[in-house]
C-alpha positions as a Python dict, from the first residue, in 0.01 Angstrom:
ca = {
    (1, 'X'): (0, 0, 0),
    (2, 'X'): (125, 350, -92),
    (3, 'X'): (39, 613, 161),
    (4, 'X'): (60, 980, 90),
    (5, 'X'): (151, 1203, 386),
    (6, 'X'): (121, 1571, 370),
    (7, 'X'): (312, 1757, 636),
    (8, 'X'): (229, 2110, 713),
    (9, 'X'): (510, 2300, 868),
    (10, 'X'): (729, 2602, 903),
    (11, 'X'): (1112, 2604, 873),
    (12, 'X'): (1151, 2811, 1193),
    (13, 'X'): (934, 2565, 1399),
    (14, 'X'): (1166, 2350, 1621),
    (15, 'X'): (883, 2097, 1667),
    (16, 'X'): (841, 2063, 1310),
    (17, 'X'): (1212, 1956, 1293),
    (18, 'X'): (1144, 1696, 1587),
    (19, 'X'): (821, 1588, 1409),
    (20, 'X'): (1029, 1527, 1087),
    (21, 'X'): (1281, 1301, 1279),
    (22, 'X'): (987, 1111, 1444),
    (23, 'X'): (813, 1078, 1126),
    (24, 'X'): (1129, 920, 958),
    (25, 'X'): (1154, 677, 1254),
    (26, 'X'): (793, 575, 1183),
    (27, 'X'): (852, 549, 805),
    (28, 'X'): (1158, 316, 869),
    (29, 'X'): (965, 92, 1102),
    (30, 'X'): (670, 49, 862),
    (31, 'X'): (872, 35, 533),
    (32, 'X'): (822, -358, 484),
    (33, 'X'): (432, -310, 521),
    (34, 'X'): (384, 27, 311),
    (35, 'X'): (543, 253, 69),
    (36, 'X'): (512, 631, 146),
    (37, 'X'): (509, 968, -51),
    (38, 'X'): (585, 1253, 175),
    (39, 'X'): (468, 1612, 56),
    (40, 'X'): (572, 1909, 253),
    (41, 'X'): (315, 2186, 265),
    (42, 'X'): (373, 2553, 383),
    (43, 'X'): (247, 2728, 680),
    (44, 'X'): (390, 3066, 791),
    (45, 'X'): (384, 3103, 1178),
    (46, 'X'): (445, 3468, 1130),
    (47, 'X'): (274, 3576, 793),
    (48, 'X'): (293, 3940, 885),
    (49, 'X'): (685, 3914, 947),
    (50, 'X'): (867, 4216, 788),
    (51, 'X'): (1051, 4087, 471),
    (52, 'X'): (1390, 4134, 635),
    (53, 'X'): (1271, 3957, 952),
    (54, 'X'): (1349, 4081, 1306),
    (55, 'X'): (1591, 4047, 1601),
    (56, 'X'): (1514, 3703, 1740),
    (57, 'X'): (1562, 3820, 2110),
    (58, 'X'): (1316, 4093, 2039),
    (59, 'X'): (1065, 3877, 1879),
    (60, 'X'): (1055, 3604, 2126),
    (61, 'X'): (1035, 3820, 2436),
    (62, 'X'): (730, 3999, 2270),
    (63, 'X'): (581, 3646, 2200),
    (64, 'X'): (672, 3467, 2527),
    (65, 'X'): (698, 3748, 2774),
    (66, 'X'): (1023, 3753, 2923),
    (67, 'X'): (1387, 3652, 2874),
    (68, 'X'): (1342, 3403, 3157),
    (69, 'X'): (1074, 3218, 2973),
    (70, 'X'): (1248, 3202, 2665),
    (71, 'X'): (1560, 3065, 2816),
    (72, 'X'): (1353, 2779, 2980),
    (73, 'X'): (1177, 2699, 2645),
    (74, 'X'): (1523, 2672, 2480),
    (75, 'X'): (1659, 2466, 2752),
    (76, 'X'): (1359, 2208, 2698),
    (77, 'X'): (1375, 2226, 2334),
    (78, 'X'): (1752, 2120, 2336),
    (79, 'X'): (1679, 1837, 2554),
    (80, 'X'): (1417, 1723, 2334),
    (81, 'X'): (1648, 1761, 2033),
    (82, 'X'): (1923, 1556, 2193),
    (83, 'X'): (1669, 1260, 2231),
    (84, 'X'): (1608, 1306, 1841),
    (85, 'X'): (1963, 1344, 1728),
    (86, 'X'): (1921, 1722, 1669),
    (87, 'X'): (2199, 1936, 1783),
    (88, 'X'): (1985, 2236, 1851),
    (89, 'X'): (2223, 2561, 1878),
    (90, 'X'): (1946, 2809, 1953),
    (91, 'X'): (2180, 3052, 2092),
    (92, 'X'): (2334, 3108, 1747),
    (93, 'X'): (2026, 3233, 1596),
    (94, 'X'): (2029, 3621, 1567),
    (95, 'X'): (1733, 3688, 1349),
    (96, 'X'): (1380, 3535, 1307),
    (97, 'X'): (1322, 3549, 927),
    (98, 'X'): (1024, 3586, 713),
    (99, 'X'): (991, 3227, 567),
    (100, 'X'): (796, 3286, 256),
    (101, 'X'): (1095, 3244, 24),
    (102, 'X'): (1199, 2940, 226),
    (103, 'X'): (858, 2791, 136),
    (104, 'X'): (884, 2896, -227),
    (105, 'X'): (1233, 2698, -231),
    (106, 'X'): (1050, 2399, -73),
    (107, 'X'): (773, 2416, -351),
    (108, 'X'): (1041, 2444, -618),
    (109, 'X'): (1247, 2158, -479),
    (110, 'X'): (938, 1949, -522),
    (111, 'X'): (924, 1999, -882),
    (112, 'X'): (1285, 1883, -891),
    (113, 'X'): (1263, 1573, -667),
    (114, 'X'): (1448, 1728, -386),
    (115, 'X'): (1184, 1852, -150),
    (116, 'X'): (1269, 1633, 172),
    (117, 'X'): (1648, 1702, 135),
    (118, 'X'): (1585, 2069, 98),
    (119, 'X'): (1357, 2078, 408),
    (120, 'X'): (1621, 1895, 620),
    (121, 'X'): (1878, 2161, 493),
    (122, 'X'): (1656, 2461, 603),
    (123, 'X'): (1613, 2301, 938),
    (124, 'X'): (1978, 2246, 986),
    (125, 'X'): (2081, 2575, 850),
    (126, 'X'): (1846, 2756, 1076),
    (127, 'X'): (1841, 2553, 1408),
    (128, 'X'): (2192, 2410, 1416),
    (129, 'X'): (2402, 2681, 1214),
    (130, 'X'): (2193, 2992, 1330),
    (131, 'X'): (2171, 3114, 948),
    (132, 'X'): (1920, 3361, 837),
    (133, 'X'): (1698, 3146, 590),
    (134, 'X'): (1517, 3454, 480),
    (135, 'X'): (1838, 3552, 308),
    (136, 'X'): (1826, 3443, -50),
    (137, 'X'): (2198, 3375, -54),
    (138, 'X'): (2140, 3134, 236),
    (139, 'X'): (1858, 2950, 40),
    (140, 'X'): (2054, 2925, -258),
    (141, 'X'): (2341, 2756, -59),
    (142, 'X'): (2079, 2515, 89),
    (143, 'X'): (1952, 2431, -253),
    (144, 'X'): (2322, 2368, -384),
    (145, 'X'): (2400, 2150, -87),
    (146, 'X'): (2083, 1954, -187),
    (147, 'X'): (2218, 1889, -514),
    (148, 'X'): (2024, 2160, -718),
    (149, 'X'): (2169, 2389, -950),
    (150, 'X'): (2282, 2703, -782),
    (151, 'X'): (2226, 2932, -1056),
    (152, 'X'): (1876, 2797, -1133),
    (153, 'X'): (1782, 2821, -769),
    (154, 'X'): (1898, 3194, -749),
    (155, 'X'): (1724, 3264, -1065),
    (156, 'X'): (1411, 3114, -941),
    (157, 'X'): (1423, 3295, -607),
    (158, 'X'): (1468, 3636, -784),
    (159, 'X'): (1155, 3568, -984),
    (160, 'X'): (793, 3552, -909),
    (161, 'X'): (736, 3181, -961),
    (162, 'X'): (585, 2989, -688),
    (163, 'X'): (436, 3270, -518),
    (164, 'X'): (80, 3198, -607),
    (165, 'X'): (115, 2823, -563),
    (166, 'X'): (254, 2873, -205),
    (167, 'X'): (-14, 3108, -113),
    (168, 'X'): (-275, 2874, -249),
    (169, 'X'): (-115, 2569, -49),
    (170, 'X'): (-112, 2769, 270),
    (171, 'X'): (-475, 2868, 208),
    (172, 'X'): (-568, 2505, 182),
    (173, 'X'): (-422, 2412, 514),
    (174, 'X'): (-569, 2718, 689),
    (175, 'X'): (-912, 2611, 529),
    (176, 'X'): (-879, 2263, 675),
    (177, 'X'): (-841, 2426, 1025),
    (178, 'X'): (-477, 2404, 1076),
    (179, 'X'): (-375, 2643, 1336),
    (180, 'X'): (-47, 2514, 1469),
    (181, 'X'): (226, 2290, 1314),
    (182, 'X'): (364, 2035, 1259),
    (183, 'X'): (37, 1887, 1100),
    (184, 'X'): (40, 1556, 937),
    (185, 'X'): (-241, 1440, 711),
    (186, 'X'): (-202, 1067, 640),
    (187, 'X'): (-366, 901, 341),
    (188, 'X'): (-608, 1223, 309),
    (189, 'X'): (-808, 1055, 603),
    (190, 'X'): (-603, 1069, 925),
    (191, 'X'): (-459, 1376, 1107),
    (192, 'X'): (-179, 1369, 1351),
    (193, 'X'): (-150, 1727, 1501),
    (194, 'X'): (186, 1788, 1674),
    (195, 'X'): (518, 1603, 1691),
    (196, 'X'): (386, 1286, 1825),
    (197, 'X'): (602, 975, 1899),
    (198, 'X'): (658, 725, 1599),
    (199, 'X'): (402, 503, 1741),
    (200, 'X'): (123, 745, 1667),
    (201, 'X'): (206, 752, 1317),
    (202, 'X'): (243, 382, 1270),
    (203, 'X'): (-105, 346, 1444),
    (204, 'X'): (-241, 572, 1168),
    (205, 'X'): (-82, 381, 890),
    (206, 'X'): (-216, 53, 1027),
    (207, 'X'): (-562, 203, 1070),
    (208, 'X'): (-560, 346, 710),
    (209, 'X'): (-465, 7, 581),
    (210, 'X'): (-732, -184, 789),
    (211, 'X'): (-1021, 54, 670),
    (212, 'X'): (-919, 100, 316),
    (213, 'X'): (-1135, -77, 50),
    (214, 'X'): (-972, -402, -65),
}
C-alpha cells in the first residue's frame, strides 16, 4: 500500500524538525508493510513578519513575555533535540526570518525531486548553524547543498515563480483548520497534530490499511 503524507510545517518551528525525525523513525519501522510519499506543505507562523525579519531576542520576548521564559523554553527544546539526534544551537540564531521564500524554495525543490533534503537543509541551517533562512543567499546555499543547481535556484528565488502556488497551498491548510504545526495528514484521512512519537504514526498507517477498501 502506498500512503501519501502531507506535512504542514514552517522551517522556523523546532517542533516541526522534531516531528520530521519522529516521522522518519515511523517510516523506517513500517517500510516492510507500506510505501510512502511525503509532501511538505507551507505554513507561516508569522505571515506578517517584515521581509527582512527581526531580531530574534526581541521577537521571542514579545511573544513569550520574558527572557527567563525564553531561556527555559530553549533549555527544554535542546533536551528534546538530544533525544532525537538534533544538535539544536538556539543561542546562535540572531534573527527570526520571514519564511515565505523558504517555502517557495521547498515548493521548487518538489518540482526537482529534492523536497525532503531541502526541508532538512533548511532546518539544519536555521537550528544548528543559526543562519538567516530569509536571506536568499543562504537559501541558494541550501539548494546547492541538496544537489540542486545553484544558478537555477538563485534565478528562481529572484523571480515571482511559486508565489501564487505557496499562498494557495497555505490557504488550503488554513481552510482545513490548521492553526499550529507540525500537522500531518495521512492518506488524506487521518490527522496527527503535533510532533507525536513514532507509534502514533504507525497506528495511523495500520488503521488506514485496515479501513481501506480491498
